[in-house]
Backbone as CSV, one residue per row, in Angstrom:
resi,resn,N_x,N_y,N_z,CA_x,CA_y,CA_z,C_x,C_y,C_z
1,UNK,-67.360,-176.786,-218.798,-66.823,-176.202,-217.643,-67.189,-174.652,-217.618
2,UNK,-67.444,-173.996,-216.545,-67.675,-172.664,-216.355,-66.513,-171.841,-216.754
3,UNK,-66.741,-170.994,-217.588,-65.580,-170.013,-217.908,-65.637,-168.786,-217.127
4,UNK,-64.633,-168.329,-216.526,-64.670,-166.940,-215.734,-63.886,-165.942,-216.474
5,UNK,-64.555,-165.099,-217.206,-63.756,-163.981,-218.049,-63.086,-162.984,-216.905
6,UNK,-61.890,-162.798,-217.289,-61.129,-161.869,-216.550,-60.113,-160.982,-217.383
7,UNK,-59.984,-159.825,-216.746,-59.087,-158.894,-217.524,-57.681,-159.339,-217.327
8,UNK,-56.735,-159.084,-218.247,-55.358,-159.517,-218.123,-54.742,-159.021,-216.921
9,UNK,-53.929,-159.886,-216.218,-53.454,-159.622,-214.946,-54.216,-159.556,-213.794
10,UNK,-55.558,-159.777,-213.826,-56.484,-160.068,-212.616,-56.187,-161.332,-212.014
11,UNK,-55.977,-161.312,-210.675,-55.579,-162.655,-210.026,-57.108,-163.373,-209.643
12,UNK,-57.482,-164.448,-210.133,-58.633,-165.097,-209.862,-58.755,-165.756,-208.494
13,UNK,-57.709,-166.042,-207.922,-57.724,-166.467,-206.523,-56.336,-167.174,-206.242
14,UNK,-56.226,-167.735,-205.165,-54.973,-168.229,-204.573,-54.896,-169.711,-204.250
15,UNK,-53.731,-170.325,-204.607,-53.522,-171.817,-203.981,-52.755,-171.625,-202.978
16,UNK,-52.911,-172.614,-201.967,-52.174,-172.480,-200.612,-52.301,-174.207,-200.070
17,UNK,-51.538,-174.364,-199.054,-51.528,-175.605,-198.534,-51.510,-175.688,-196.941
18,UNK,-52.167,-174.569,-196.477,-52.247,-174.507,-195.005,-53.581,-173.712,-194.623
19,UNK,-54.108,-173.984,-193.593,-55.295,-173.187,-192.894,-55.210,-173.330,-191.427
20,UNK,-56.061,-172.356,-190.833,-56.346,-172.463,-189.333,-57.453,-173.335,-189.054
21,UNK,-57.239,-174.135,-188.211,-58.299,-175.291,-187.511,-58.398,-174.930,-185.985
22,UNK,-59.457,-174.267,-185.564,-59.536,-174.180,-184.201,-58.313,-173.134,-183.567
23,UNK,-58.059,-172.247,-184.537,-56.967,-171.462,-184.145,-55.540,-171.872,-184.278
24,UNK,-55.356,-173.192,-184.829,-54.138,-173.784,-184.778,-53.753,-174.006,-186.380
25,UNK,-52.538,-173.834,-186.765,-52.087,-174.067,-188.175,-52.263,-175.541,-188.478
26,UNK,-52.764,-175.709,-189.760,-52.807,-177.202,-190.268,-52.169,-177.095,-191.603
27,UNK,-51.260,-178.030,-191.740,-50.661,-178.205,-193.051,-51.336,-179.420,-193.985
28,UNK,-51.538,-179.089,-195.223,-52.278,-179.938,-196.119,-51.324,-180.537,-197.025
29,UNK,-51.657,-181.971,-197.336,-50.900,-182.663,-198.320,-51.071,-182.368,-199.725
30,UNK,-52.140,-181.712,-199.964,-52.532,-181.267,-201.388,-52.904,-179.881,-201.435
31,UNK,-53.056,-179.347,-202.780,-53.205,-177.983,-202.864,-54.684,-177.594,-202.666
32,UNK,-55.023,-176.446,-202.020,-56.390,-175.848,-201.725,-56.404,-174.477,-202.511
33,UNK,-57.518,-174.375,-203.044,-57.735,-173.026,-203.783,-58.672,-172.394,-203.132
34,UNK,-58.501,-170.977,-203.122,-59.604,-170.072,-202.319,-59.730,-168.843,-203.312
35,UNK,-61.025,-168.434,-203.359,-61.465,-167.182,-204.235,-62.457,-166.601,-203.708
36,UNK,-62.961,-165.486,-204.169,-64.211,-164.924,-203.799,-65.307,-165.033,-205.172
37,UNK,-64.796,-165.739,-206.030,-65.480,-165.785,-207.296,-66.223,-167.361,-207.400
38,UNK,-67.394,-167.504,-207.154,-67.933,-168.695,-207.133,-67.714,-169.475,-208.523
39,UNK,-67.887,-168.924,-209.621,-67.607,-169.409,-210.885,-66.249,-170.025,-210.933
40,UNK,-65.270,-169.294,-210.543,-63.840,-169.811,-210.645,-63.618,-170.916,-209.593
41,UNK,-64.090,-170.985,-208.513,-64.256,-172.101,-207.621,-64.758,-173.469,-208.324
42,UNK,-65.859,-173.148,-208.976,-66.609,-174.268,-209.643,-65.731,-174.744,-210.783
43,UNK,-65.161,-173.826,-211.657,-64.218,-174.282,-212.565,-63.098,-174.980,-212.275
44,UNK,-62.468,-174.670,-211.127,-61.153,-175.245,-210.623,-61.543,-176.599,-210.041
45,UNK,-62.710,-176.616,-209.426,-63.211,-178.063,-208.796,-63.353,-179.029,-210.088
46,UNK,-63.976,-178.506,-211.352,-64.250,-179.334,-212.217,-63.029,-179.752,-212.922
47,UNK,-62.124,-178.896,-213.017,-60.787,-179.189,-213.610,-59.957,-180.113,-212.851
48,UNK,-59.868,-179.953,-211.725,-58.784,-180.598,-210.637,-59.317,-181.627,-209.884
49,UNK,-60.615,-181.503,-209.613,-61.295,-182.411,-208.508,-61.623,-181.644,-207.326
50,UNK,-62.403,-182.168,-206.417,-62.776,-181.486,-205.277,-64.102,-180.914,-205.352
51,UNK,-64.394,-180.244,-204.333,-65.796,-179.554,-204.453,-65.769,-178.146,-203.963
52,UNK,-66.491,-177.189,-204.525,-66.510,-175.872,-204.193,-67.417,-175.636,-202.946
53,UNK,-66.793,-175.134,-201.757,-67.371,-175.112,-200.553,-67.414,-173.572,-200.201
54,UNK,-68.573,-172.948,-199.834,-68.729,-171.514,-199.452,-68.563,-171.328,-197.973
55,UNK,-67.701,-170.322,-197.816,-67.244,-170.058,-196.349,-68.044,-168.850,-195.834
56,UNK,-68.499,-168.785,-194.526,-69.232,-167.828,-193.842,-68.475,-166.525,-194.118
57,UNK,-67.265,-166.563,-194.373,-66.361,-165.171,-194.620,-66.619,-164.588,-195.873
58,UNK,-67.360,-165.267,-196.828,-67.637,-164.674,-198.181,-66.722,-165.355,-199.225
59,UNK,-65.895,-166.325,-198.955,-65.033,-166.776,-200.021,-65.479,-168.415,-200.404
60,UNK,-64.815,-168.809,-201.379,-65.169,-170.217,-201.752,-63.889,-171.099,-201.674
61,UNK,-63.839,-172.244,-201.461,-62.731,-172.843,-201.089,-62.873,-174.272,-201.805
62,UNK,-61.685,-174.795,-202.445,-61.740,-176.155,-203.067,-60.488,-176.984,-202.456
63,UNK,-60.686,-177.974,-201.886,-59.662,-178.831,-201.473,-59.382,-179.813,-202.654
64,UNK,-58.416,-179.668,-203.373,-58.051,-180.607,-204.743,-57.381,-181.838,-204.135
65,UNK,-57.279,-182.761,-204.886,-56.489,-184.058,-204.637,-55.162,-183.867,-205.313
66,UNK,-54.727,-182.695,-205.740,-53.485,-182.625,-206.434,-52.337,-182.114,-205.457
67,UNK,-51.199,-182.723,-205.588,-50.011,-182.238,-204.876,-49.083,-181.711,-205.997
68,UNK,-49.393,-181.673,-207.142,-48.621,-181.079,-208.233,-49.581,-180.631,-209.223
69,UNK,-49.260,-179.368,-209.681,-50.260,-178.592,-210.661,-49.507,-178.367,-211.889
70,UNK,-49.947,-178.715,-213.002,-49.410,-178.029,-214.327,-49.650,-176.690,-214.450
71,UNK,-48.825,-175.756,-214.744,-49.094,-174.501,-214.687,-48.179,-173.983,-215.952
72,UNK,-48.344,-172.566,-216.210,-47.637,-171.869,-217.164,-47.148,-170.599,-216.840
73,UNK,-45.917,-170.218,-216.711,-45.481,-168.984,-216.308,-44.995,-168.075,-217.552
74,UNK,-45.601,-166.879,-217.688,-45.503,-166.135,-218.849,-44.100,-165.391,-219.037
75,UNK,-43.429,-165.237,-217.863,-42.079,-164.575,-217.946,-41.443,-164.654,-216.671
76,UNK,-40.233,-164.077,-216.526,-39.538,-163.992,-215.148,-40.278,-163.002,-214.300
77,UNK,-41.140,-162.095,-214.629,-41.806,-161.372,-213.960,-43.025,-162.066,-213.188
78,UNK,-43.234,-163.335,-213.591,-44.180,-164.086,-212.887,-43.769,-164.410,-211.387
79,UNK,-42.418,-164.311,-211.151,-42.069,-164.660,-209.834,-41.333,-163.420,-209.208
80,UNK,-41.938,-163.066,-207.987,-41.356,-161.710,-207.362,-40.921,-162.169,-205.899
81,UNK,-40.011,-161.510,-205.405,-39.772,-161.695,-203.878,-39.716,-160.221,-203.489
82,UNK,-40.494,-159.738,-202.510,-40.442,-158.533,-201.765,-40.189,-158.700,-200.363
83,UNK,-39.700,-157.680,-199.715,-39.280,-157.804,-198.360,-39.986,-156.718,-197.526
84,UNK,-40.677,-157.342,-196.228,-41.501,-156.577,-195.374,-40.713,-156.729,-194.168
85,UNK,-40.795,-155.407,-193.394,-40.376,-155.204,-192.053,-41.416,-155.066,-191.071
86,UNK,-41.983,-155.750,-190.250,-43.220,-155.403,-189.461,-42.749,-155.003,-188.126
87,UNK,-43.690,-154.085,-187.692,-43.407,-153.567,-186.243,-44.943,-153.328,-185.685
88,UNK,-45.356,-153.797,-184.460,-46.379,-153.593,-183.773,-47.587,-154.111,-184.906
89,UNK,-47.544,-155.233,-185.487,-48.453,-155.827,-186.163,-48.743,-155.031,-187.579
90,UNK,-47.807,-154.177,-188.013,-48.031,-153.459,-189.373,-46.652,-153.524,-189.962
91,UNK,-46.808,-153.485,-191.376,-45.643,-153.429,-192.140,-45.100,-151.920,-191.976
92,UNK,-43.709,-152.029,-191.437,-43.306,-150.605,-191.370,-42.514,-150.213,-192.553
93,UNK,-42.112,-151.112,-193.349,-41.559,-150.903,-194.594,-41.637,-151.951,-195.763
94,UNK,-41.646,-151.675,-196.889,-41.610,-152.620,-197.947,-40.476,-152.400,-199.047
95,UNK,-39.942,-153.244,-199.555,-38.774,-153.161,-200.591,-38.705,-154.272,-201.351
96,UNK,-37.979,-154.234,-202.375,-37.750,-155.401,-203.340,-36.273,-155.901,-203.218
97,UNK,-35.754,-155.615,-201.988,-34.328,-156.054,-201.769,-33.254,-155.122,-202.232
98,UNK,-33.691,-154.139,-203.080,-32.792,-152.980,-203.408,-33.403,-151.569,-203.210
99,UNK,-34.589,-151.337,-203.406,-35.287,-150.058,-203.282,-36.478,-150.327,-202.347
100,UNK,-36.865,-149.056,-201.640,-38.155,-148.993,-200.877,-39.366,-148.983,-201.917
101,UNK,-40.216,-149.764,-201.568,-41.642,-149.743,-202.307,-42.868,-149.116,-201.641
102,UNK,-42.502,-148.153,-200.488,-43.663,-147.858,-199.742,-44.323,-146.732,-200.432
103,UNK,-45.441,-147.077,-201.155,-46.238,-146.358,-201.958,-46.856,-145.047,-201.304
104,UNK,-46.215,-143.678,-201.846,-46.729,-142.547,-201.203,-45.888,-142.076,-200.157
105,UNK,-44.804,-142.790,-199.724,-44.022,-142.163,-198.649,-42.654,-141.647,-199.365
106,UNK,-42.074,-140.719,-198.666,-40.983,-140.068,-199.159,-39.802,-141.104,-199.516
107,UNK,-39.632,-142.180,-198.918,-38.549,-143.092,-199.110,-38.907,-143.972,-200.380
108,UNK,-40.018,-143.916,-200.926,-40.317,-144.758,-202.112,-39.208,-144.475,-203.197
109,UNK,-38.563,-145.525,-203.666,-37.612,-145.539,-204.675,-36.128,-145.306,-204.227
110,UNK,-36.004,-145.067,-202.971,-34.669,-144.753,-202.355,-34.117,-146.237,-201.974
111,UNK,-32.684,-146.176,-202.041,-32.095,-147.546,-201.754,-32.585,-148.062,-200.330
112,UNK,-32.797,-149.368,-200.222,-33.269,-149.881,-198.751,-32.285,-150.328,-197.894
113,UNK,-31.094,-150.644,-198.348,-30.024,-151.012,-197.598,-29.986,-152.634,-197.143
114,UNK,-30.818,-153.222,-197.728,-30.716,-154.768,-197.622,-29.658,-155.443,-198.142
115,UNK,-28.849,-156.289,-197.429,-27.784,-157.030,-198.145,-28.171,-157.678,-199.308
116,UNK,-27.261,-157.948,-200.119,-27.479,-158.664,-201.349,-27.973,-160.112,-201.147
117,UNK,-26.915,-160.728,-200.341,-27.029,-162.243,-199.978,-28.249,-162.489,-199.234
118,UNK,-28.975,-163.431,-199.694,-30.306,-163.855,-198.889,-29.867,-164.268,-197.447
119,UNK,-28.842,-165.028,-197.137,-28.443,-165.483,-195.948,-28.150,-164.414,-195.009
120,UNK,-27.578,-163.151,-195.624,-27.288,-162.120,-194.706,-28.568,-161.495,-194.264
121,UNK,-29.689,-161.325,-195.207,-30.935,-160.643,-195.007,-31.616,-161.683,-193.818
122,UNK,-31.468,-162.891,-193.959,-32.177,-163.760,-192.948,-31.483,-163.530,-191.653
123,UNK,-30.296,-163.449,-191.671,-29.565,-163.116,-190.302,-30.148,-161.824,-189.680
124,UNK,-30.284,-160.723,-190.476,-30.886,-159.412,-189.950,-32.073,-159.609,-189.440
125,UNK,-33.051,-160.294,-190.178,-34.590,-160.556,-189.900,-34.509,-161.451,-188.487
126,UNK,-33.771,-162.342,-188.395,-33.600,-163.223,-187.022,-33.338,-162.246,-185.829
127,UNK,-32.353,-161.343,-186.117,-32.102,-160.331,-185.025,-33.179,-159.215,-184.732
128,UNK,-34.053,-159.334,-185.660,-35.174,-158.293,-185.585,-34.785,-157.031,-186.234
129,UNK,-33.698,-156.677,-186.928,-33.420,-155.609,-187.678,-33.534,-155.504,-189.073
130,UNK,-34.114,-156.500,-189.628,-34.137,-156.642,-191.112,-35.736,-157.173,-191.575
131,UNK,-35.815,-157.076,-192.753,-37.173,-157.563,-193.449,-37.207,-159.013,-193.689
132,UNK,-38.364,-159.589,-193.791,-38.581,-160.864,-194.174,-39.147,-160.927,-195.580
133,UNK,-39.075,-162.128,-196.361,-39.458,-162.121,-197.676,-40.941,-162.596,-197.826
134,UNK,-41.595,-162.011,-198.961,-42.827,-162.418,-199.363,-42.643,-162.858,-200.757
135,UNK,-42.751,-164.132,-201.169,-42.568,-164.528,-202.458,-43.740,-164.817,-203.128
136,UNK,-44.198,-164.259,-204.488,-45.369,-164.473,-205.038,-45.092,-165.193,-206.483
137,UNK,-45.798,-166.157,-206.731,-45.736,-166.665,-208.014,-47.119,-166.544,-208.703
138,UNK,-47.134,-165.883,-209.894,-48.332,-165.858,-210.665,-48.284,-166.804,-211.899
139,UNK,-49.331,-167.454,-212.235,-49.336,-168.373,-213.407,-50.700,-168.673,-213.848
140,UNK,-50.859,-169.269,-214.962,-52.216,-169.817,-215.430,-52.112,-171.244,-215.262
141,UNK,-53.262,-171.867,-215.180,-53.372,-173.419,-215.186,-53.078,-173.879,-216.625
142,UNK,-52.150,-174.814,-216.741,-51.641,-175.146,-218.292,-52.876,-175.697,-218.980
143,UNK,-53.797,-176.443,-218.369,-54.828,-177.085,-219.020,-56.189,-176.245,-219.152
144,UNK,-56.100,-174.843,-218.480,-57.335,-174.057,-218.779,-56.755,-172.644,-218.524
145,UNK,-55.959,-172.196,-219.593,-55.434,-170.693,-219.564,-56.647,-169.820,-219.576
146,UNK,-57.612,-170.166,-220.063,-58.762,-169.067,-220.263,-59.322,-168.710,-218.848
147,UNK,-59.028,-169.548,-217.619,-59.542,-169.256,-216.501,-58.960,-168.020,-215.843
148,UNK,-57.916,-167.496,-216.415,-57.065,-166.451,-215.795,-56.012,-166.683,-215.037
149,UNK,-55.329,-165.675,-214.352,-54.154,-165.718,-213.669,-54.451,-166.151,-212.106
150,UNK,-53.681,-166.972,-211.616,-53.682,-167.463,-210.168,-52.511,-167.157,-209.368
151,UNK,-52.494,-167.181,-208.181,-51.147,-166.958,-207.333,-51.109,-167.872,-206.353
152,UNK,-49.692,-167.960,-205.948,-49.258,-168.641,-204.609,-48.320,-167.700,-204.028
153,UNK,-48.474,-167.632,-202.732,-47.743,-166.689,-201.954,-47.110,-167.367,-200.787
154,UNK,-45.778,-167.088,-200.489,-45.108,-167.844,-199.430,-44.184,-166.904,-198.541
155,UNK,-44.087,-166.990,-197.368,-43.372,-166.165,-196.669,-41.984,-166.844,-195.945
156,UNK,-41.717,-168.054,-196.604,-40.771,-168.972,-196.053,-39.322,-168.433,-196.840
157,UNK,-38.350,-168.619,-195.916,-37.002,-168.130,-196.555,-36.512,-169.186,-197.611
158,UNK,-36.864,-170.450,-197.454,-36.270,-171.399,-198.463,-37.225,-171.112,-199.826
159,UNK,-38.382,-170.856,-199.728,-39.029,-170.341,-200.912,-38.469,-169.140,-201.664
160,UNK,-38.016,-168.127,-200.826,-37.358,-167.132,-201.359,-35.976,-167.356,-201.986
161,UNK,-35.240,-168.284,-201.483,-34.092,-168.777,-202.098,-34.383,-169.546,-203.410
162,UNK,-35.335,-170.433,-203.461,-35.785,-171.082,-204.629,-36.119,-170.134,-205.800
163,UNK,-36.890,-169.208,-205.279,-37.433,-168.071,-206.311,-36.172,-167.384,-207.146
164,UNK,-34.999,-167.158,-206.310,-33.964,-166.619,-206.902,-33.470,-167.450,-207.975
165,UNK,-33.190,-168.701,-207.848,-32.738,-169.695,-208.758,-33.794,-169.692,-209.927
166,UNK,-35.188,-169.699,-209.536,-36.138,-169.764,-210.652,-36.181,-168.730,-211.539
167,UNK,-36.034,-167.361,-211.021,-36.009,-166.194,-211.806,-34.745,-166.243,-212.617
168,UNK,-33.602,-166.649,-212.238,-32.399,-166.833,-212.986,-32.708,-167.912,-214.177
169,UNK,-33.326,-168.873,-213.950,-33.685,-169.770,-215.133,-34.668,-169.161,-216.185
170,UNK,-35.588,-168.310,-215.645,-36.652,-167.816,-216.547,-36.054,-166.525,-217.273
171,UNK,-35.149,-165.794,-216.855,-34.649,-164.724,-217.595,-33.852,-165.246,-218.920
172,UNK,-34.454,-164.557,-219.971,-33.889,-164.952,-221.268,-34.615,-165.864,-221.927
173,UNK,-35.665,-166.412,-221.265,-36.615,-167.362,-221.957,-37.577,-166.707,-222.992
174,UNK,-37.734,-167.271,-224.088,-38.645,-166.793,-225.259,-39.849,-167.359,-224.853
175,UNK,-40.915,-166.460,-224.516,-42.195,-166.954,-224.414,-42.564,-167.606,-223.092
176,UNK,-43.635,-168.209,-222.933,-44.043,-168.763,-221.614,-43.377,-170.124,-221.267
177,UNK,-43.272,-170.403,-220.148,-42.607,-171.818,-219.745,-43.707,-172.669,-219.018
178,UNK,-43.632,-173.965,-219.437,-44.285,-174.866,-218.646,-43.806,-175.193,-217.373
179,UNK,-44.507,-175.527,-216.389,-43.846,-175.882,-215.099,-44.838,-176.597,-214.126
180,UNK,-44.349,-177.230,-213.123,-45.182,-177.702,-212.206,-45.138,-176.975,-210.716
181,UNK,-46.237,-176.756,-210.196,-46.298,-176.276,-208.677,-46.470,-177.388,-207.793
182,UNK,-45.327,-177.732,-207.148,-45.256,-179.074,-206.375,-45.278,-179.038,-204.897
183,UNK,-45.961,-179.520,-204.147,-45.763,-179.757,-202.796,-44.726,-181.084,-202.447
184,UNK,-43.548,-180.676,-202.226,-42.354,-181.708,-202.293,-42.360,-182.049,-200.664
185,UNK,-42.256,-183.425,-200.310,-42.159,-183.923,-198.981,-40.692,-183.783,-198.703
186,UNK,-40.295,-183.072,-197.624,-38.750,-183.049,-197.005,-38.705,-183.306,-195.659
187,UNK,-37.538,-183.440,-195.243,-37.394,-183.897,-193.731,-36.264,-183.138,-193.259
188,UNK,-36.022,-182.993,-191.902,-34.693,-182.659,-191.322,-34.728,-183.137,-189.930
189,UNK,-33.551,-183.234,-189.320,-33.463,-183.749,-187.974,-33.180,-182.708,-187.101
190,UNK,-34.088,-182.557,-185.985,-34.170,-181.496,-185.035,-32.973,-181.624,-184.083
191,UNK,-32.726,-180.633,-183.224,-31.700,-180.615,-182.233,-31.661,-181.753,-181.250
192,UNK,-32.868,-182.247,-181.116,-33.264,-183.421,-180.083,-33.045,-184.672,-180.951
193,UNK,-32.623,-184.646,-182.168,-32.518,-185.847,-182.714,-33.610,-186.510,-183.465
194,UNK,-34.847,-185.641,-183.547,-36.104,-186.275,-183.975,-36.189,-185.917,-185.587
195,UNK,-36.646,-186.919,-186.447,-36.773,-186.795,-187.792,-38.130,-186.082,-187.984
196,UNK,-38.044,-185.020,-188.695,-39.392,-184.059,-188.860,-39.600,-184.126,-190.490
197,UNK,-40.768,-184.468,-190.695,-41.253,-184.223,-192.041,-42.074,-183.012,-192.235
198,UNK,-41.960,-182.488,-193.455,-42.727,-181.362,-193.806,-42.804,-181.183,-195.190
199,UNK,-43.758,-180.328,-195.700,-43.988,-179.997,-197.066,-43.523,-178.765,-197.529
200,UNK,-42.774,-178.651,-198.648,-42.254,-177.582,-199.264,-42.608,-177.346,-200.576
201,UNK,-43.171,-176.125,-200.893,-43.571,-175.783,-202.232,-42.308,-175.590,-203.241
202,UNK,-42.464,-176.154,-204.418,-41.420,-175.854,-205.483,-42.041,-175.531,-206.523
203,UNK,-41.350,-174.869,-207.485,-41.894,-174.619,-209.042,-40.671,-175.525,-209.765
204,UNK,-41.168,-176.387,-210.603,-40.337,-177.071,-211.324,-40.476,-176.858,-212.701
205,UNK,-39.444,-176.344,-213.401,-39.708,-175.893,-214.856,-39.467,-177.038,-215.762
206,UNK,-40.314,-177.051,-216.782,-40.126,-178.032,-217.819,-38.884,-177.731,-218.723
207,UNK,-38.335,-178.866,-219.314,-37.310,-178.617,-220.225,-37.438,-177.670,-221.529
208,UNK,-36.501,-177.088,-221.856,-36.796,-176.153,-222.949,-36.740,-176.812,-224.429
209,UNK,-36.197,-178.175,-224.510,-35.923,-178.656,-225.651,-37.297,-179.163,-226.370
210,UNK,-37.633,-178.612,-227.431,-38.828,-179.085,-228.142,-40.096,-178.572,-227.476
211,UNK,-41.100,-179.127,-228.093,-42.530,-178.819,-227.549,-42.762,-179.686,-226.353
212,UNK,-43.154,-178.910,-225.194,-43.289,-179.693,-223.847,-44.882,-179.993,-223.721
213,UNK,-45.148,-181.279,-223.514,-46.616,-181.750,-223.169,-46.940,-181.248,-221.720
214,UNK,-48.036,-180.990,-221.581,-48.603,-180.614,-220.239,-48.420,-181.794,-219.268
215,UNK,-48.102,-181.297,-217.946,-48.074,-182.318,-216.957,-49.299,-182.789,-216.521
216,UNK,-49.617,-184.122,-216.068,-50.775,-184.341,-215.447,-50.927,-183.997,-214.138
217,UNK,-52.084,-183.558,-213.665,-52.189,-183.116,-212.113,-52.020,-184.306,-211.422
218,UNK,-51.152,-184.304,-210.414,-50.725,-185.587,-209.625,-51.194,-185.415,-208.257
219,UNK,-51.601,-186.575,-207.756,-51.873,-186.672,-206.238,-50.805,-186.778,-205.401
220,UNK,-50.949,-186.654,-203.917,-49.877,-186.750,-203.225,-49.323,-188.274,-203.172
221,UNK,-50.268,-189.034,-203.247,-49.886,-190.532,-203.425,-49.083,-190.847,-204.545
222,UNK,-49.453,-190.304,-205.738,-48.588,-190.542,-206.784,-47.207,-189.923,-206.778
223,UNK,-47.199,-188.782,-206.158,-45.857,-188.077,-205.979,-44.917,-188.877,-205.010
224,UNK,-45.480,-189.535,-203.987,-44.767,-190.102,-202.948,-44.198,-191.498,-203.723
225,UNK,-45.091,-192.018,-204.470,-44.460,-193.249,-205.269,-43.472,-193.045,-206.256
226,UNK,-43.658,-191.905,-206.772,-42.541,-191.538,-207.859,-41.232,-191.057,-207.161
227,UNK,-41.188,-190.628,-205.782,-40.051,-190.238,-205.164,-39.012,-191.351,-205.127
């Protein structure tokens, strides 16, 4: 396997499950990896399956067959939720839900005024008067930690809610925690009575009892059979 040397904390690339096709959003059933490092793309393709494909925009992409990735979270700091309020296609303010994080601005470090309850934040954002979440999970691949730190980012409210529970479980943990980054199939019924299926990202922590073995990387078919 090609090894990609990285400095601690450097992000090798990002995993995601969506892309634009002819200007329209497309949801994927398995994880896709994107990076500007060709060696990293080749290493991920060798580890998880798929092929490294170069983009005209200067990055490399790997469509993996995995709907669940075995990962390691080094601490509760591996999961962060920041809030952004956009105006005229630019972030007018950034905060962590308690204090402004607008680097270099006078407001940096000042209380941001966001409600504590995430449902209240969501209501304000819906009215256009509040910020929306950006949840980031940083991790190493459990079967190849030498490849460095990877990231997953979501702007979904349910992921921000999930992140709050996840951080609560990570706080107080001694050492790194094994987990799975999963694309879970969910559904809801629309106001018209239609059954709508969608994919929801989740981080599922392994049990703390004893030494936990690595999860196998699982395909979307295997996940649906296990459901």
